[in-house]
C-alpha positions as CSV (number, residue, x, y, z in Angstrom):
1,M,-3.9,-26.2,-7.6
2,P,-5.5,-28.8,-5.3
3,E,-9.0,-28.3,-3.9
4,P,-9.0,-27.5,-0.2
5,T,-11.2,-29.6,2.1
6,D,-14.6,-28.2,3.0
7,L,-13.4,-27.2,6.4
8,E,-9.7,-26.9,7.1
9,P,-8.7,-27.8,10.7
10,A,-7.0,-24.4,11.2
11,T,-10.3,-22.6,10.8
12,A,-11.8,-24.3,13.7
13,A,-8.6,-24.6,15.9
14,A,-10.2,-22.5,18.6
15,D,-13.2,-24.8,18.9
16,T,-11.7,-27.2,21.4
17,G,-13.9,-26.7,24.5
18,P,-16.3,-29.2,26.0
19,D,-19.2,-28.2,23.6
20,A,-17.0,-29.0,20.6
21,T,-15.8,-32.4,21.9
22,A,-19.4,-33.4,22.9
23,G,-20.7,-32.4,19.4
24,A,-23.2,-30.0,20.9
25,K,-24.2,-26.8,19.1
26,A,-21.7,-24.0,19.7
27,D,-23.1,-20.8,21.2
28,A,-20.5,-18.7,19.5
29,V,-18.4,-19.4,16.4
30,P,-14.6,-19.5,16.9
31,P,-13.2,-16.7,14.7
32,V,-11.5,-17.8,11.5
33,R,-7.8,-16.7,11.9
34,G,-6.9,-13.7,9.8
35,R,-10.4,-13.2,8.6
36,W,-10.1,-9.4,8.2
37,R,-6.8,-9.8,6.3
38,Q,-8.4,-12.3,4.0
39,L,-11.4,-10.0,3.5
40,S,-9.1,-7.1,2.6
41,L,-7.4,-9.3,0.0
42,L,-10.7,-10.1,-1.6
43,G,-11.7,-6.4,-1.5
44,G,-8.5,-5.4,-3.3
45,A,-9.2,-7.9,-6.1
46,M,-12.7,-6.6,-6.5
47,L,-11.6,-3.0,-6.5
48,V,-9.2,-3.5,-9.4
49,D,-11.8,-5.5,-11.2
50,G,-14.5,-2.8,-10.8
51,S,-12.1,-0.1,-12.0
52,E,-12.5,-1.2,-15.6
53,A,-16.2,-0.5,-15.7
54,G,-15.6,2.8,-14.1
55,L,-13.0,3.6,-16.7
56,V,-15.4,3.0,-19.6
57,S,-18.2,5.0,-18.1
58,G,-16.1,7.8,-16.6
59,L,-14.1,8.4,-19.8
60,F,-16.7,7.5,-22.3
61,P,-17.1,11.1,-23.6
62,V,-13.4,11.1,-24.7
63,I,-13.6,7.4,-25.9
64,R,-16.6,8.4,-27.9
65,Q,-14.7,11.3,-29.5
66,A,-11.5,9.2,-30.1
67,L,-13.3,6.3,-31.8
68,G,-16.3,8.1,-33.3
69,L,-19.0,6.4,-31.2
70,S,-22.6,7.2,-30.4
71,L,-24.3,7.3,-27.0
72,G,-25.7,3.9,-27.7
73,S,-22.2,2.4,-27.8
74,L,-21.9,3.0,-24.0
75,G,-25.0,0.9,-23.5
76,V,-23.6,-1.8,-25.7
77,L,-20.2,-1.9,-24.0
78,T,-21.8,-2.0,-20.5
79,A,-24.5,-4.5,-21.4
80,A,-22.1,-6.8,-23.1
81,G,-19.9,-6.9,-20.0
82,K,-22.9,-7.8,-17.9
83,L,-24.4,-10.3,-20.3
84,V,-21.2,-12.3,-20.6
85,G,-21.3,-12.6,-16.8
86,V,-24.6,-14.5,-17.1
87,V,-22.6,-17.3,-18.8
88,A,-19.2,-16.8,-17.3
89,G,-20.4,-16.6,-13.6
90,P,-21.9,-20.1,-13.5
91,L,-18.9,-21.5,-15.4
92,W,-16.4,-20.0,-12.9
93,T,-18.6,-21.3,-10.0
94,R,-18.5,-24.8,-11.5
95,A,-14.7,-24.5,-11.9
96,A,-14.4,-23.5,-8.2
97,H,-16.4,-26.6,-7.2
98,R,-14.0,-28.8,-9.4
99,W,-10.7,-27.2,-8.3
100,S,-10.8,-24.4,-5.7
101,R,-12.2,-21.0,-5.1
102,K,-8.7,-19.6,-4.6
103,S,-7.4,-20.8,-7.9
104,V,-10.4,-19.4,-9.8
105,L,-10.0,-16.0,-8.1
106,V,-6.3,-15.9,-8.8
107,L,-6.9,-16.6,-12.5
108,A,-10.2,-14.7,-13.1
109,T,-9.7,-11.6,-11.0
110,G,-5.9,-11.5,-11.3
111,F,-4.1,-12.8,-14.3
112,W,-7.2,-12.1,-16.5
113,G,-6.1,-8.5,-16.5
114,V,-4.0,-9.1,-19.6
115,W,-7.2,-8.5,-21.6
116,G,-7.4,-5.0,-20.0
117,I,-3.8,-4.3,-21.2
118,A,-4.9,-5.4,-24.6
119,A,-8.0,-3.2,-24.5
120,G,-5.7,-0.2,-24.3
121,F,-4.5,-0.9,-27.8
122,A,-8.0,-1.1,-29.3
123,R,-8.3,0.9,-32.6
124,N,-12.1,0.7,-33.2
125,F,-15.3,-0.1,-31.4
126,T,-15.3,-3.8,-32.4
127,Q,-11.9,-4.4,-30.9
128,L,-12.8,-2.4,-27.7
129,L,-16.1,-4.3,-27.3
130,L,-14.4,-7.7,-27.8
131,L,-11.6,-7.0,-25.3
132,T,-13.7,-5.4,-22.6
133,T,-16.2,-8.2,-22.9
134,L,-13.4,-10.8,-22.4
135,L,-12.2,-8.8,-19.5
136,A,-15.6,-8.7,-17.9
137,A,-15.9,-12.5,-18.3
138,G,-13.1,-12.9,-15.9
139,Y,-14.4,-10.4,-13.4
140,A,-17.7,-12.3,-13.2
141,A,-16.0,-14.9,-11.0
142,A,-15.8,-12.5,-8.0
143,H,-19.5,-11.7,-7.7
144,P,-20.7,-15.2,-6.7
145,L,-17.5,-16.3,-4.9
146,V,-16.5,-13.4,-2.7
147,P,-19.9,-13.0,-0.8
148,T,-19.9,-16.8,-0.2
149,I,-16.3,-16.7,1.2
150,L,-17.3,-13.7,3.3
151,G,-20.1,-15.9,4.8
152,D,-17.5,-18.5,5.6
153,L,-15.2,-15.9,7.3
154,F,-17.8,-14.3,9.5
155,P,-20.8,-15.7,11.5
156,G,-24.3,-14.3,11.1
157,P,-24.1,-11.5,13.7
158,S,-21.0,-10.1,12.1
159,R,-21.9,-10.4,8.4
160,G,-23.7,-7.1,8.1
161,R,-20.7,-5.2,9.4
162,A,-18.3,-7.3,7.4
163,T,-20.3,-6.8,4.2
164,G,-20.4,-3.0,4.9
165,A,-16.7,-3.0,5.4
166,L,-16.0,-4.8,2.2
167,Y,-18.3,-2.8,-0.1
168,G,-17.7,0.4,1.8
169,G,-14.0,0.0,1.3
170,L,-14.5,-0.7,-2.3
171,A,-16.6,2.4,-2.7
172,L,-14.1,4.5,-0.8
173,A,-11.2,3.5,-2.9
174,G,-13.4,3.7,-6.1
175,S,-14.5,7.2,-5.2
176,A,-10.9,8.3,-5.0
177,L,-10.0,6.5,-8.3
178,G,-13.1,7.9,-10.1
179,P,-12.0,11.6,-10.2
180,L,-8.4,10.4,-11.0
181,I,-9.7,8.4,-13.9
182,G,-11.7,11.5,-15.0
183,Q,-8.5,13.5,-15.1
184,L,-7.1,11.2,-17.8
185,A,-9.6,12.9,-20.1
186,G,-7.1,15.8,-20.3
187,V,-4.2,13.5,-21.3
188,E,-3.6,12.5,-24.9
189,D,-4.8,8.8,-25.2
190,G,-5.5,9.0,-21.5
191,W,-8.2,6.3,-21.7
192,R,-5.6,3.9,-23.2
193,W,-3.3,4.6,-20.3
194,G,-6.1,3.8,-17.9
195,F,-6.6,0.3,-19.4
196,W,-2.9,-0.4,-19.3
197,I,-2.5,0.7,-15.7
198,I,-5.6,-1.2,-14.5
199,G,-4.7,-4.3,-16.4
200,T,-1.2,-4.3,-14.9
201,L,-2.6,-3.9,-11.4
202,N,-4.9,-6.9,-12.0
203,V,-2.0,-9.1,-12.9
204,A,-0.1,-7.9,-9.8
205,F,-3.1,-8.6,-7.6
206,G,-3.3,-12.1,-9.0
207,L,0.1,-12.7,-7.6
208,V,-0.9,-11.2,-4.2
209,L,-3.9,-13.6,-4.0
210,L,-1.8,-16.5,-5.0
211,L,0.8,-15.9,-2.3
212,F,-1.3,-14.7,0.6
213,F,-5.0,-15.6,0.3
214,R,-6.3,-18.6,2.3
215,D,-9.8,-20.0,1.7
216,P,-11.4,-20.6,5.1
217,G,-13.5,-23.6,3.8
218,R,-17.2,-23.8,3.2
219,G,-19.4,-23.6,6.3
220,A,-16.5,-22.5,8.6
221,A,-18.4,-19.7,10.3
222,E,-21.6,-21.7,11.0
223,P,-22.0,-22.6,14.7
224,Q,-23.4,-26.0,13.8
225,L,-20.6,-26.8,11.3
226,A,-17.5,-25.0,12.7
227,G,-16.4,-28.1,14.7
228,L,-16.7,-30.5,11.9
229,A,-13.3,-30.0,10.4
230,G,-12.5,-32.4,7.6
231,T,-16.1,-33.7,7.2
232,P,-16.8,-33.4,3.5
233,R,-20.4,-34.4,4.1
234,A,-21.1,-31.3,6.1
235,V,-21.0,-29.0,3.1
236,R,-21.0,-30.3,-0.5
237,P,-21.4,-27.4,-2.9
238,T,-23.6,-27.9,-5.9
239,L,-24.8,-26.0,-9.0
240,D,-27.4,-28.0,-10.9
241,R,-31.1,-27.9,-11.7
242,D,-32.0,-29.4,-8.3
243,A,-30.0,-26.7,-6.6
244,L,-31.8,-24.0,-8.5
245,R,-35.2,-25.5,-7.7
246,S,-34.2,-25.7,-4.0
247,L,-33.1,-22.0,-4.1
248,L,-36.3,-20.8,-5.7
249,R,-38.4,-22.7,-3.1
250,I,-36.8,-20.3,-0.5
251,R,-39.4,-17.6,-0.8
252,T,-37.2,-14.9,0.6
253,F,-34.5,-15.6,-1.9
254,A,-37.1,-15.7,-4.8
255,V,-38.3,-12.2,-3.8
256,L,-34.8,-10.8,-3.5
257,V,-33.9,-12.2,-7.0
258,V,-36.9,-10.4,-8.6
259,S,-36.1,-7.3,-6.7
260,R,-32.6,-7.4,-8.1
261,L,-34.1,-7.4,-11.6
262,L,-35.9,-4.2,-10.7
263,S,-32.8,-2.4,-9.2
264,G,-32.7,0.6,-11.5
265,H,-30.2,2.4,-9.4
266,L,-27.5,0.2,-11.1
267,L,-27.8,2.5,-14.1
268,L,-26.5,5.5,-12.2
269,G,-22.8,4.5,-12.0
270,S,-22.6,3.7,-15.7
271,F,-24.2,6.8,-17.0
272,A,-23.6,9.5,-14.3
273,V,-20.8,11.3,-16.1
274,V,-22.2,11.2,-19.6
275,Y,-25.6,12.2,-18.2
276,L,-24.2,15.4,-16.6
277,V,-22.3,16.1,-19.8
278,D,-25.2,15.6,-22.2
279,V,-28.1,16.9,-20.2
280,F,-26.6,19.7,-18.1
281,G,-23.7,20.7,-20.3
282,F,-20.7,20.1,-18.0
283,D,-17.4,19.1,-19.5
284,T,-16.1,15.6,-18.7
285,R,-13.6,16.5,-16.0
286,T,-16.1,18.6,-14.2
287,A,-18.8,16.0,-14.4
288,A,-16.4,13.3,-13.1
289,V,-16.2,15.2,-9.9
290,V,-19.5,13.8,-8.8
291,L,-18.0,10.3,-8.7
292,L,-16.1,11.2,-5.5
293,P,-19.3,12.2,-3.4
294,L,-21.2,9.3,-5.0
295,G,-18.5,6.9,-3.8
296,L,-18.2,8.5,-0.4
297,G,-22.0,8.3,0.0
298,Y,-21.8,4.7,-0.9
299,V,-19.2,4.2,1.8
300,L,-21.4,6.0,4.3
301,G,-24.4,3.9,3.2
302,T,-22.6,0.6,3.6
303,A,-21.5,1.6,7.1
304,L,-24.9,2.8,8.1
305,G,-26.4,-0.3,6.5
306,G,-24.5,-2.6,8.8
307,F,-25.7,-0.8,11.9
308,L,-29.2,-0.4,10.4
309,A,-29.4,-4.1,9.8
310,D,-28.5,-5.0,13.4
311,W,-30.8,-2.4,14.8
312,A,-33.8,-3.3,12.6
313,D,-33.4,-7.0,13.3
314,R,-33.3,-6.4,17.1
315,R,-36.3,-4.1,16.8
316,S,-38.4,-6.5,14.8
317,P,-37.0,-9.9,13.7
318,R,-39.9,-10.4,11.4
319,H,-40.3,-7.0,9.8
320,G,-37.1,-5.0,10.6
321,L,-34.8,-6.0,7.7
322,P,-37.5,-6.1,5.0
323,T,-38.6,-2.6,6.1
324,A,-35.1,-1.3,6.0
325,L,-34.5,-2.7,2.5
326,Q,-37.8,-1.2,1.3
327,S,-37.0,2.2,2.7
328,A,-33.6,2.3,0.9
329,Q,-35.3,1.8,-2.5
330,I,-37.9,4.5,-1.9
331,A,-35.3,7.0,-0.5
332,F,-33.1,6.5,-3.5
333,A,-36.1,7.2,-5.9
334,V,-36.9,10.5,-4.2
335,L,-33.2,11.6,-4.2
336,A,-32.8,10.5,-7.8
337,Y,-35.6,12.8,-8.8
338,L,-34.0,15.8,-7.1
339,G,-30.5,14.9,-8.4
340,T,-31.3,14.2,-12.0
341,Q,-34.4,16.1,-13.0
342,I,-33.6,19.6,-11.9
343,D,-31.1,22.0,-13.4
344,Y,-29.1,23.7,-10.6
345,G,-26.6,25.4,-12.8
346,G,-23.4,24.5,-10.9
347,I,-21.8,21.2,-10.0
348,G,-22.1,21.7,-6.2
349,P,-25.8,20.7,-5.8
350,Y,-25.3,17.6,-7.9
351,A,-22.3,16.7,-5.8
352,L,-24.4,16.9,-2.7
353,L,-27.3,15.0,-4.1
354,F,-25.0,12.3,-5.6
355,L,-23.6,11.9,-2.1
356,L,-27.1,11.3,-0.8
357,M,-28.0,8.9,-3.6
358,G,-24.8,7.0,-3.0
359,T,-25.7,6.7,0.7
360,A,-29.2,5.3,-0.2
361,Q,-27.6,2.9,-2.7
362,G,-24.8,1.8,-0.4
363,V,-27.3,0.6,2.3
364,N,-28.3,-2.2,0.0
365,P,-25.4,-4.7,0.1
366,S,-25.2,-4.5,3.9
367,L,-28.8,-5.7,3.9
368,N,-29.4,-8.0,1.0
369,R,-26.1,-10.0,1.0
370,P,-26.5,-11.0,4.7
371,M,-30.2,-11.7,4.1
372,V,-29.2,-14.2,1.3
373,L,-26.7,-15.8,3.7
374,A,-29.3,-16.1,6.4
375,V,-31.8,-18.1,4.4
376,V,-29.6,-20.2,2.1
377,P,-27.6,-23.3,3.3
378,P,-23.8,-23.2,2.9
379,E,-23.7,-25.7,0.0
380,L,-26.1,-23.6,-2.1
381,R,-24.5,-20.2,-1.5
382,D,-22.3,-20.3,-4.5
383,A,-25.3,-21.1,-6.6
384,A,-27.4,-18.5,-4.8
385,F,-24.9,-15.6,-5.5
386,T,-24.5,-16.9,-9.1
387,V,-28.2,-16.5,-9.6
388,Y,-28.5,-13.3,-7.6
389,V,-25.5,-11.4,-8.9
390,S,-24.1,-13.1,-12.0
391,V,-27.5,-13.7,-13.6
392,A,-30.3,-11.5,-12.1
393,E,-28.2,-8.4,-11.4
394,A,-26.3,-8.8,-14.7
395,L,-29.5,-9.2,-16.7
396,G,-31.1,-6.2,-15.1
397,W,-28.0,-4.0,-15.4
398,A,-27.6,-5.1,-19.1
399,A,-31.2,-4.3,-19.8
400,F,-31.0,-0.9,-18.1
401,T,-27.7,0.2,-19.8
402,L,-28.5,-1.1,-23.2
403,G,-32.0,0.4,-23.1
404,A,-30.7,3.7,-21.7
405,G,-28.1,4.0,-24.5
406,L,-30.7,3.3,-27.2
407,A,-33.5,5.3,-25.7
408,G,-31.1,8.1,-24.8
409,D,-30.1,8.4,-28.5
410,A,-33.8,8.6,-29.4
411,F,-35.4,10.6,-26.6
412,G,-32.6,11.9,-24.4
413,L,-31.3,10.6,-21.1
414,R,-33.5,12.7,-18.8
415,P,-36.8,10.8,-19.4
416,V,-34.8,7.5,-19.2
417,F,-33.4,8.4,-15.8
418,L,-36.9,9.5,-14.6
419,T,-38.3,6.1,-15.6
420,V,-35.6,3.9,-14.4
421,L,-34.1,5.7,-11.4
422,V,-37.3,7.1,-10.0
423,G,-40.3,5.1,-11.3
424,L,-38.8,1.7,-11.3
425,M,-37.1,2.1,-7.9
426,L,-40.5,3.2,-6.4
427,A,-42.0,0.0,-7.8
428,N,-39.1,-2.0,-6.4
429,G,-39.7,-0.6,-2.9
430,L,-43.4,-1.6,-3.1
431,F,-42.6,-5.1,-4.4
432,L,-40.4,-5.8,-1.4
433,T,-43.5,-5.7,0.7
434,L,-43.6,-9.4,-0.2
435,L,-40.6,-10.1,2.0
436,H,-42.4,-9.5,5.3
437,R,-44.3,-12.8,5.3
438,P,-41.5,-15.4,4.6
439,W,-38.4,-13.7,6.0
440,A,-38.4,-14.8,9.7
441,D,-39.8,-18.3,8.8
442,D,-37.0,-18.9,6.2
443,V,-34.3,-17.9,8.7
444,R,-35.7,-20.2,11.4
445,R,-36.0,-23.1,8.9
446,L,-32.3,-22.8,7.9
447,Q,-31.2,-22.9,11.6
448,Q,-33.3,-25.9,12.3
449,D,-31.8,-27.7,9.2
450,L,-28.2,-26.9,10.4
451,D,-29.1,-28.2,13.9
452,R,-30.2,-31.5,12.4
453,R,-27.1,-31.7,10.4
454,R,-24.9,-31.1,13.4
455,T,-26.7,-33.9,15.3
456,A,-26.3,-36.3,12.3
457,L,-22.6,-35.6,11.7
458,G,-21.4,-34.7,15.2
């Protein structure tokens, strides 16, 4: 599949006024045609991808029984899927630079689903581990590429809401799928049917992306670059040592990367069901009920996060967004203590608290993804999200899940959750204090760089 130009003429078709012809900086970015439709296609691909991880965690109690596994096996399965992304994510990003982002997404988030179908035939832990790890290697492509494409579909003022819509929609659909997946626990070989269904949906969605998705082109939503259609020099993506050094010199980005390594709330989705089963004695189908309010809370959080981001930035351009991101971490830690350390007897209180935890967790992508886009130049955004999600998030998630599985076998899951979901998240909130100093300066520096680029290329 041929690589698209950096900026396709169609994406800037509306930019035909006097400012555009004069090469002056645009006050408003002409909307990319069909941007919400394109975003929904990306969201659908990510939803099907994420369902595999939910299948393993949501049905692990019955998978454990069927294959004779220990609790540590869940940590190994989840950690392997994340660790393979540390390698696969950069490789997919390089492939997108060489060919096109669309072709990589069609293959990696679509046709790669054949490995999910194969996982449904696994007869032992080794086969299941190998096949789910191969499956996760393909899914790693979406994490760096989709946020970057979102940044090319929507300009800065709209990115918080667009991010909230993307991740909120994913959480809403996932929250509906979670309990449905949990009901497969009552079906003979239900977990196998889950893999077969999800793998088939992956392949089908690969065809949908192939037929209907259109890459807007890198930099299409930047005011300074939107009128430079067909100018390859405007945005030349890179992923090498110089790019990594340039990224880590952006102080805001460096702080966000370390914070991602400290994001203990990532453990909740992987171990929520088995935690309620092992610690509080619920059966699997009852415990899986909390996935619905957890997902609904995440939807609410992403929506609130978009409005919170806009309000906080207007209130204080220098301190608003850093404070909002800090507050989300601390709020989650408090709710996690109430929702995982106290025995309420019935599932109702846990459903409510998981709703609130999901809300606190859902605020994050509507804040941190737009923050990355606001300080990183377009040509480095693929590399930025590769480092931020495929490497930092994956390493943190793998460490939490692997450690939780092993420590849970040795000491029980309750102290593990207290340490990671409560203690580490409080530390993360305090660490984000370091954002207040560089944030506004890094945003201004990027805008000045884009202004100079517009002048040079216009």
